[in-house]
N, CA, C and O atoms as a Tinker XYZ file with bonds, in Angstrom:
   376  protein
     1  N    129.805000   91.535000  324.983000    73     2
     2  CA   128.706000   90.574000  325.004000    64     1     3
     3  C    128.223000   90.346000  323.561000    63     2     4     5
     4  O    127.432000   91.127000  323.031000    81     3
     5  N    128.696000   89.300000  322.961000    73     3     6
     6  CA   128.222000   88.934000  321.616000    64     5     7
     7  C    128.081000   87.458000  321.516000    63     6     8     9
     8  O    128.573000   86.714000  322.364000    81     7
     9  N    127.421000   87.033000  320.499000    73     7    10
    10  CA   127.174000   85.637000  320.240000    64     9    11
    11  C    125.741000   85.432000  319.750000    63    10    12    13
    12  O    124.987000   86.390000  319.581000    81    11
    13  N    125.391000   84.208000  319.533000    73    11    14
    14  CA   124.051000   83.920000  318.946000    64    13    15
    15  C    122.908000   84.254000  319.915000    63    14    16    17
    16  O    121.773000   84.440000  319.475000    81    15
    17  N    123.180000   84.332000  321.213000    73    15    18
    18  CA   122.127000   84.598000  322.130000    64    17    19
    19  C    122.010000   86.053000  322.541000    63    18    20    21
    20  O    121.274000   86.373000  323.475000    81    19
    21  N    122.711000   86.927000  321.870000    73    19    22
    22  CA   122.566000   88.371000  322.085000    64    21    23
    23  C    121.166000   88.755000  321.689000    63    22    24    25
    24  O    120.844000   88.634000  320.507000    81    23
    25  N    120.308000   89.205000  322.573000    73    23    26
    26  CA   118.934000   89.470000  322.259000    64    25    27
    27  C    118.710000   90.463000  321.102000    63    26    28    29
    28  O    117.868000   90.225000  320.235000    81    27
    29  N    119.455000   91.560000  321.092000    73    27    30
    30  CA   119.262000   92.533000  320.056000    64    29    31
    31  C    119.684000   91.970000  318.690000    63    30    32    33
    32  O    119.078000   92.305000  317.672000    81    31
    33  N    120.686000   91.144000  318.660000    73    31    34
    34  CA   121.125000   90.515000  317.422000    64    33    35
    35  C    120.049000   89.598000  316.849000    63    34    36    37
    36  O    119.770000   89.608000  315.650000    81    35
    37  N    119.454000   88.807000  317.737000    73    35    38
    38  CA   118.371000   87.947000  317.291000    64    37    39
    39  C    117.135000   88.733000  316.812000    63    38    40    41
    40  O    116.461000   88.326000  315.865000    81    39
    41  N    116.853000   89.854000  317.473000    73    39    42
    42  CA   115.714000   90.649000  317.069000    64    41    43
    43  C    116.018000   91.263000  315.672000    63    42    44    45
    44  O    115.152000   91.239000  314.798000    81    43
    45  N    117.205000   91.797000  315.463000    73    43    46
    46  CA   117.512000   92.380000  314.174000    64    45    47
    47  C    117.474000   91.365000  313.035000    63    46    48    49
    48  O    116.962000   91.655000  311.953000    81    47
    49  N    118.011000   90.190000  313.282000    73    47    50
    50  CA   118.022000   89.131000  312.263000    64    49    51
    51  C    116.576000   88.681000  311.969000    63    50    52    53
    52  O    116.205000   88.448000  310.819000    81    51
    53  N    115.785000   88.570000  313.027000    73    51    54
    54  CA   114.378000   88.172000  312.860000    64    53    55
    55  C    113.616000   89.230000  312.091000    63    54    56    57
    56  O    112.850000   88.914000  311.181000    81    55
    57  N    113.823000   90.485000  312.455000    73    55    58
    58  CA   113.151000   91.571000  311.701000    64    57    59
    59  C    113.578000   91.584000  310.235000    63    58    60    61
    60  O    112.764000   91.868000  309.356000    81    59
    61  N    114.831000   91.282000  309.968000    73    59    62
    62  CA   115.303000   91.226000  308.605000    64    61    63
    63  C    114.614000   90.141000  307.810000    63    62    64    65
    64  O    114.214000   90.351000  306.664000    81    63
    65  N    114.476000   88.975000  308.426000    73    63    66
    66  CA   113.734000   87.887000  307.790000    64    65    67
    67  C    112.280000   88.255000  307.582000    63    66    68    69
    68  O    111.697000   87.950000  306.541000    81    67
    69  N    111.720000   88.881000  308.527000    73    67    70
    70  CA   110.307000   89.340000  308.430000    64    69    71
    71  C    110.163000   90.275000  307.248000    63    70    72    73
    72  O    109.197000   90.181000  306.490000    81    71
    73  N    111.135000   91.193000  307.082000    73    71    74
    74  CA   111.091000   92.153000  305.983000    64    73    75
    75  C    111.166000   91.422000  304.630000    63    74    76    77
    76  O    110.505000   91.812000  303.667000    81    75
    77  N    111.988000   90.352000  304.574000    73    75    78
    78  CA   112.077000   89.600000  303.342000    64    77    79
    79  C    110.718000   88.987000  302.969000    63    78    80    81
    80  O    110.272000   89.056000  301.824000    81    79
    81  N    110.086000   88.391000  303.974000    73    79    82
    82  CA   108.778000   87.767000  303.682000    64    81    83
    83  C    107.717000   88.844000  303.386000    63    82    84    85
    84  O    106.862000   88.627000  302.527000    81    83
    85  N    107.750000   89.970000  304.059000    73    83    86
    86  CA   106.813000   91.030000  303.819000    64    85    87
    87  C    106.971000   91.580000  302.413000    63    86    88    89
    88  O    105.979000   91.949000  301.785000    81    87
    89  N    108.174000   91.643000  301.914000    73    87    90
    90  CA   108.417000   92.116000  300.549000    64    89    91
    91  C    108.086000   91.122000  299.501000    63    90    92    93
    92  O    107.779000   91.507000  298.373000    81    91
    93  N    108.132000   89.841000  299.816000    73    91    94
    94  CA   107.820000   88.833000  298.874000    64    93    95
    95  C    106.316000   88.610000  298.711000    63    94    96    97
    96  O    105.848000   88.284000  297.619000    81    95
    97  N    105.582000   88.780000  299.765000    73    95    98
    98  CA   104.124000   88.568000  299.733000    64    97    99
    99  C    103.358000   89.387000  298.634000    63    98   100   101
   100  O    102.446000   88.842000  298.012000    81    99
   101  N    103.698000   90.625000  298.400000    73    99   102
   102  CA   102.986000   91.385000  297.374000    64   101   103
   103  C    103.181000   90.852000  295.951000    63   102   104   105
   104  O    102.443000   91.246000  295.048000    81   103
   105  N    104.149000   89.974000  295.733000    73   103   106
   106  CA   104.328000   89.406000  294.410000    64   105   107
   107  C    103.105000   88.578000  294.007000    63   106   108   109
   108  O    102.873000   88.387000  292.813000    81   107
   109  N    102.333000   88.092000  294.949000    73   107   110
   110  CA   101.172000   87.303000  294.668000    64   109   111
   111  C     99.934000   88.142000  294.422000    63   110   112   113
   112  O     98.916000   87.604000  293.986000    81   111
   113  N     99.980000   89.431000  294.684000    73   111   114
   114  CA    98.850000   90.313000  294.506000    64   113   115
   115  C     98.726000   90.790000  293.051000    63   114   116   117
   116  O     99.677000   90.729000  292.272000    81   115
   117  N     97.548000   91.255000  292.723000    73   115   118
   118  CA    97.309000   91.731000  291.358000    64   117   119
   119  C     97.606000   93.245000  291.296000    63   118   120   121
   120  O     96.688000   94.064000  291.337000    81   119
   121  N     98.819000   93.579000  291.202000    73   119   122
   122  CA    99.234000   94.991000  291.082000    64   121   123
   123  C    100.200000   95.098000  289.927000    63   122   124   125
   124  O    100.591000   94.100000  289.323000    81   123
   125  N    100.580000   96.334000  289.632000    73   123   126
   126  CA   101.491000   96.483000  288.489000    64   125   127
   127  C    102.874000   95.928000  288.846000    63   126   128   129
   128  O    103.219000   95.804000  290.021000    81   127
   129  N    103.634000   95.608000  287.848000    73   127   130
   130  CA   104.934000   95.049000  288.029000    64   129   131
   131  C    105.868000   96.013000  288.755000    63   130   132   133
   132  O    106.649000   95.593000  289.610000    81   131
   133  N    105.795000   97.288000  288.425000    73   131   134
   134  CA   106.674000   98.253000  289.061000    64   133   135
   135  C    106.394000   98.421000  290.563000    63   134   136   137
   136  O    107.323000   98.617000  291.346000    81   135
   137  N    105.148000   98.344000  290.954000    73   135   138
   138  CA   104.806000   98.414000  292.375000    64   137   139
   139  C    105.354000   97.181000  293.088000    63   138   140   141
   140  O    105.907000   97.289000  294.183000    81   139
   141  N    105.205000   96.029000  292.481000    73   139   142
   142  CA   105.742000   94.793000  293.068000    64   141   143
   143  C    107.258000   94.865000  293.178000    63   142   144   145
   144  O    107.836000   94.463000  294.188000    81   143
   145  N    107.885000   95.371000  292.153000    73   143   146
   146  CA   109.331000   95.455000  292.128000    64   145   147
   147  C    109.835000   96.444000  293.227000    63   146   148   149
   148  O    110.820000   96.180000  293.916000    81   147
   149  N    109.148000   97.541000  293.351000    73   147   150
   150  CA   109.533000   98.549000  294.343000    64   149   151
   151  C    109.463000   97.954000  295.745000    63   150   152   153
   152  O    110.422000   98.032000  296.512000    81   151
   153  N    108.322000   97.360000  296.070000    73   151   154
   154  CA   108.127000   96.771000  297.428000    64   153   155
   155  C    109.220000   95.678000  297.687000    63   154   156   157
   156  O    109.836000   95.630000  298.752000    81   155
   157  N    109.417000   94.837000  296.694000    73   155   158
   158  CA   110.382000   93.745000  296.862000    64   157   159
   159  C    111.805000   94.296000  297.075000    63   158   160   161
   160  O    112.522000   93.824000  297.958000    81   159
   161  N    112.199000   95.251000  296.305000    73   159   162
   162  CA   113.568000   95.761000  296.430000    64   161   163
   163  C    113.781000   96.552000  297.706000    63   162   164   165
   164  O    114.867000   96.481000  298.283000    81   163
   165  N    112.779000   97.313000  298.179000    73   163   166
   166  CA   112.918000   98.032000  299.423000    64   165   167
   167  C    112.977000   97.079000  300.590000    63   166   168   169
   168  O    113.825000   97.219000  301.472000    81   167
   169  N    112.064000   96.090000  300.601000    73   167   170
   170  CA   112.021000   95.140000  301.710000    64   169   171
   171  C    113.292000   94.260000  301.712000    63   170   172   173
   172  O    113.814000   93.924000  302.775000    81   171
   173  N    113.767000   93.904000  300.550000    73   171   174
   174  CA   114.979000   93.082000  300.480000    64   173   175
   175  C    116.186000   93.870000  300.986000    63   174   176   177
   176  O    116.997000   93.334000  301.741000    81   175
   177  N    116.315000   95.124000  300.584000    73   175   178
   178  CA   117.425000   95.930000  301.050000    64   177   179
   179  C    117.389000   96.194000  302.558000    63   178   180   181
   180  O    118.404000   96.056000  303.241000    81   179
   181  N    116.208000   96.576000  303.074000    73   179   182
   182  CA   116.097000   96.854000  304.473000    64   181   183
   183  C    116.290000   95.558000  305.312000    63   182   184   185
   184  O    116.944000   95.555000  306.355000    81   183
   185  N    115.681000   94.459000  304.794000    73   183   186
   186  CA   115.830000   93.201000  305.560000    64   185   187
   187  C    117.256000   92.729000  305.574000    63   186   188   189
   188  O    117.722000   92.228000  306.597000    81   187
   189  N    117.969000   92.870000  304.477000    73   187   190
   190  CA   119.370000   92.451000  304.442000    64   189   191
   191  C    120.223000   93.361000  305.349000    63   190   192   193
   192  O    121.145000   92.882000  306.010000    81   191
   193  N    119.920000   94.657000  305.382000    73   191   194
   194  CA   120.663000   95.586000  306.180000    64   193   195
   195  C    120.437000   95.279000  307.668000    63   194   196   197
   196  O    121.377000   95.352000  308.460000    81   195
   197  N    119.204000   94.936000  308.053000    73   195   198
   198  CA   118.939000   94.575000  309.442000    64   197   199
   199  C    119.693000   93.288000  309.806000    63   198   200   201
   200  O    120.224000   93.169000  310.909000    81   199
   201  N    119.733000   92.372000  308.916000    73   199   202
   202  CA   120.455000   91.114000  309.197000    64   201   203
   203  C    121.958000   91.370000  309.322000    63   202   204   205
   204  O    122.621000   90.772000  310.169000    81   203
   205  N    122.489000   92.250000  308.488000    73   203   206
   206  CA   123.897000   92.601000  308.610000    64   205   207
   207  C    124.188000   93.301000  309.917000    63   206   208   209
   208  O    125.240000   93.099000  310.524000    81   207
   209  N    123.245000   94.130000  310.351000    73   207   210
   210  CA   123.422000   94.791000  311.671000    64   209   211
   211  C    123.407000   93.772000  312.784000    63   210   212   213
   212  O    124.175000   93.889000  313.739000    81   211
   213  N    122.554000   92.780000  312.682000    73   211   214
   214  CA   122.532000   91.714000  313.676000    64   213   215
   215  C    123.803000   90.862000  313.683000    63   214   216   217
   216  O    124.277000   90.431000  314.734000    81   215
   217  N    124.331000   90.635000  312.503000    73   215   218
   218  CA   125.586000   89.915000  312.427000    64   217   219
   219  C    126.746000   90.772000  312.971000    63   218   220   221
   220  O    127.691000   90.239000  313.552000    81   219
   221  N    126.666000   92.121000  312.779000    73   219   222
   222  CA   127.717000   92.958000  313.314000    64   221   223
   223  C    127.758000   92.911000  314.833000    63   222   224   225
   224  O    128.829000   92.991000  315.435000    81   223
   225  N    126.547000   92.777000  315.473000    73   223   226
   226  CA   126.534000   92.643000  316.950000    64   225   227
   227  C    127.176000   91.335000  317.387000    63   226   228   229
   228  O    127.735000   91.242000  318.479000    81   227
   229  N    127.091000   90.331000  316.530000    73   227   230
   230  CA   127.715000   89.039000  316.917000    64   229   231
   231  C    129.173000   88.994000  316.632000    63   230   232   233
   232  O    129.935000   88.412000  317.405000    81   231
   233  N    129.599000   89.597000  315.531000    73   231   234
   234  CA   131.013000   89.578000  315.142000    64   233   235
   235  C    131.505000   91.008000  314.824000    63   234   236   237
   236  O    131.726000   91.369000  313.668000    81   235
   237  N    131.666000   91.795000  315.886000    73   235   238
   238  CA   132.126000   93.206000  315.677000    64   237   239
   239  C    133.528000   93.273000  315.070000    63   238   240   241
   240  O    133.897000   94.296000  314.493000    81   239
   241  N    134.293000   92.230000  315.188000    73   239   242
   242  CA   135.640000   92.209000  314.650000    64   241   243
   243  C    135.607000   92.184000  313.129000    63   242   244   245
   244  O    136.623000   92.493000  312.506000    81   243
   245  N    134.530000   91.845000  312.526000    73   243   246
   246  CA   134.373000   91.772000  311.059000    64   245   247
   247  C    133.673000   92.976000  310.482000    63   246   248   249
   248  O    133.120000   92.902000  309.385000    81   247
   249  N    133.683000   94.086000  311.197000    73   247   250
   250  CA   132.926000   95.298000  310.745000    64   249   251
   251  C    133.344000   95.784000  309.368000    63   250   252   253
   252  O    132.479000   96.226000  308.612000    81   251
   253  N    134.606000   95.731000  308.998000    73   251   254
   254  CA   134.944000   96.237000  307.608000    64   253   255
   255  C    134.242000   95.394000  306.553000    63   254   256   257
   256  O    133.694000   95.947000  305.600000    81   255
   257  N    134.243000   94.085000  306.695000    73   255   258
   258  CA   133.597000   93.244000  305.695000    64   257   259
   259  C    132.059000   93.389000  305.697000    63   258   260   261
   260  O    131.423000   93.375000  304.643000    81   259
   261  N    131.499000   93.522000  306.865000    73   259   262
   262  CA   130.057000   93.747000  306.919000    64   261   263
   263  C    129.637000   95.079000  306.354000    63   262   264   265
   264  O    128.583000   95.191000  305.729000    81   263
   265  N    130.486000   96.130000  306.577000    73   263   266
   266  CA   130.198000   97.441000  306.005000    64   265   267
   267  C    130.339000   97.362000  304.462000    63   266   268   269
   268  O    129.516000   97.906000  303.726000    81   267
   269  N    131.359000   96.701000  304.016000    73   267   270
   270  CA   131.502000   96.524000  302.536000    64   269   271
   271  C    130.303000   95.733000  301.954000    63   270   272   273
   272  O    129.807000   96.066000  300.878000    81   271
   273  N    129.869000   94.742000  302.633000    73   271   274
   274  CA   128.671000   93.997000  302.204000    64   273   275
   275  C    127.456000   94.880000  302.178000    63   274   276   277
   276  O    126.653000   94.782000  301.249000    81   275
   277  N    127.287000   95.730000  303.148000    73   275   278
   278  CA   126.136000   96.637000  303.199000    64   277   279
   279  C    126.156000   97.643000  302.058000    63   278   280   281
   280  O    125.134000   97.891000  301.418000    81   279
   281  N    127.344000   98.229000  301.807000    73   279   282
   282  CA   127.464000   99.196000  300.716000    64   281   283
   283  C    127.249000   98.476000  299.370000    63   282   284   285
   284  O    126.511000   98.986000  298.527000    81   283
   285  N    127.845000   97.359000  299.158000    73   283   286
   286  CA   127.596000   96.573000  297.930000    64   285   287
   287  C    126.171000   96.216000  297.745000    63   286   288   289
   288  O    125.639000   96.298000  296.638000    81   287
   289  N    125.521000   95.810000  298.837000    73   287   290
   290  CA   124.113000   95.408000  298.787000    64   289   291
   291  C    123.234000   96.603000  298.330000    63   290   292   293
   292  O    122.384000   96.469000  297.450000    81   291
   293  N    123.468000   97.740000  298.944000    73   291   294
   294  CA   122.655000   98.895000  298.608000    64   293   295
   295  C    122.895000   99.367000  297.174000    63   294   296   297
   296  O    121.948000   99.738000  296.481000    81   295
   297  N    124.105000   99.357000  296.738000    73   295   298
   298  CA   124.393000   99.737000  295.332000    64   297   299
   299  C    123.829000   98.728000  294.346000    63   298   300   301
   300  O    123.188000   99.098000  293.363000    81   299
   301  N    124.069000   97.473000  294.612000    73   299   302
   302  CA   123.582000   96.408000  293.708000    64   301   303
   303  C    122.061000   96.421000  293.644000    63   302   304   305
   304  O    121.510000   96.351000  292.546000    81   303
   305  N    121.371000   96.505000  294.751000    73   303   306
   306  CA   119.890000   96.460000  294.717000    64   305   307
   307  C    119.364000   97.689000  294.011000    63   306   308   309
   308  O    118.401000   97.564000  293.256000    81   307
   309  N    119.915000   98.842000  294.199000    73   307   310
   310  CA   119.455000  100.039000  293.528000    64   309   311
   311  C    119.647000   99.918000  292.023000    63   310   312   313
   312  O    118.720000  100.199000  291.263000    81   311
   313  N    120.824000   99.508000  291.580000    73   311   314
   314  CA   121.114000   99.404000  290.157000    64   313   315
   315  C    120.281000   98.278000  289.548000    63   314   316   317
   316  O    119.725000   98.456000  288.464000    81   315
   317  N    120.181000   97.168000  290.184000    73   315   318
   318  CA   119.422000   96.020000  289.654000    64   317   319
   319  C    117.908000   96.383000  289.564000    63   318   320   321
   320  O    117.239000   96.028000  288.594000    81   319
   321  N    117.399000   97.081000  290.572000    73   319   322
   322  CA   116.000000   97.514000  290.511000    64   321   323
   323  C    115.748000   98.461000  289.368000    63   322   324   325
   324  O    114.722000   98.364000  288.694000    81   323
   325  N    116.697000   99.404000  289.130000    73   323   326
   326  CA   116.559000  100.368000  288.071000    64   325   327
   327  C    116.569000   99.631000  286.704000    63   326   328   329
   328  O    115.754000   99.930000  285.831000    81   327
   329  N    117.487000   98.680000  286.536000    73   327   330
   330  CA   117.581000   97.952000  285.309000    64   329   331
   331  C    116.319000   97.144000  285.038000    63   330   332   333
   332  O    115.803000   97.138000  283.920000    81   331
   333  N    115.840000   96.479000  286.042000    73   331   334
   334  CA   114.599000   95.686000  285.893000    64   333   335
   335  C    113.415000   96.590000  285.552000    63   334   336   337
   336  O    112.611000   96.272000  284.675000    81   335
   337  N    113.317000   97.718000  286.252000    73   335   338
   338  CA   112.199000   98.602000  285.970000    64   337   339
   339  C    112.260000   99.212000  284.555000    63   338   340   341
   340  O    111.241000   99.351000  283.878000    81   339
   341  N    113.457000   99.563000  284.140000    73   339   342
   342  CA   113.562000  100.175000  282.765000    64   341   343
   343  C    113.344000   99.142000  281.694000    63   342   344   345
   344  O    112.832000   99.480000  280.627000    81   343
   345  N    113.708000   97.896000  281.923000    73   343   346
   346  CA   113.497000   96.868000  280.853000    64   345   347
   347  C    112.097000   96.314000  280.901000    63   346   348   349
   348  O    111.712000   95.607000  279.969000    81   347
   349  N    111.305000   96.586000  281.923000    73   347   350
   350  CA   109.998000   96.007000  282.012000    64   349   351
   351  C    108.983000   96.899000  281.269000    63   350   352   353
   352  O    107.858000   96.474000  281.004000    81   351
   353  N    109.388000   98.137000  280.938000    73   351   354
   354  CA   108.468000   99.033000  280.290000    64   353   355
   355  C    108.424000   98.759000  278.775000    63   354   356   357
   356  O    109.378000   98.239000  278.195000    81   355
   357  N    107.333000   99.111000  278.177000    73   355   358
   358  CA   107.158000   98.952000  276.742000    64   357   359
   359  C    108.132000   99.894000  276.030000    63   358   360   361
   360  O    108.231000  101.072000  276.375000    81   359
   361  N    108.845000   99.368000  275.042000    73   359   362
   362  CA   109.887000  100.215000  274.350000    64   361   363
   363  C    109.285000  101.476000  273.701000    63   362   364   365
   364  O    109.950000  102.503000  273.572000    81   363
   365  N    108.032000  101.371000  273.306000    73   363   366
   366  CA   107.384000  102.517000  272.598000    64   365   367
   367  C    107.049000  103.665000  273.568000    63   366   368   369
   368  O    106.863000  104.809000  273.151000    81   367
   369  N    106.974000  103.333000  274.881000    73   367   370
   370  CA   106.591000  104.369000  275.824000    64   369   371
   371  C    107.808000  105.169000  276.313000    63   370   372   373
   372  O    107.624000  106.138000  277.049000    81   371
   373  N    108.998000  104.818000  275.949000    73   371   374
   374  CA   110.238000  105.544000  276.352000    64   373   375
   375  C    110.555000  106.659000  275.442000    63   374   376
   376  O    111.551000  107.355000  275.643000    81   375
């Protein structure tokens, strides 16, 4: 039982989209850049992982590609977040 109307698939994809918006909203708040970056990167990674899980329920035959996408996403978001955080700090404070 797979396809666009699989209820769990739709729930996972919807939760992933909700996580994206939840992580983007703090960018408008008056907080430090590192707090904003942390929330955005965590919500983006979790939201994308939930959406990939929803897609896996729809297309289980593509699990190797979806797993590779998930691994790449987690590595890329971690490295990119670290690079952004380290370059956002004042060079004198390092």
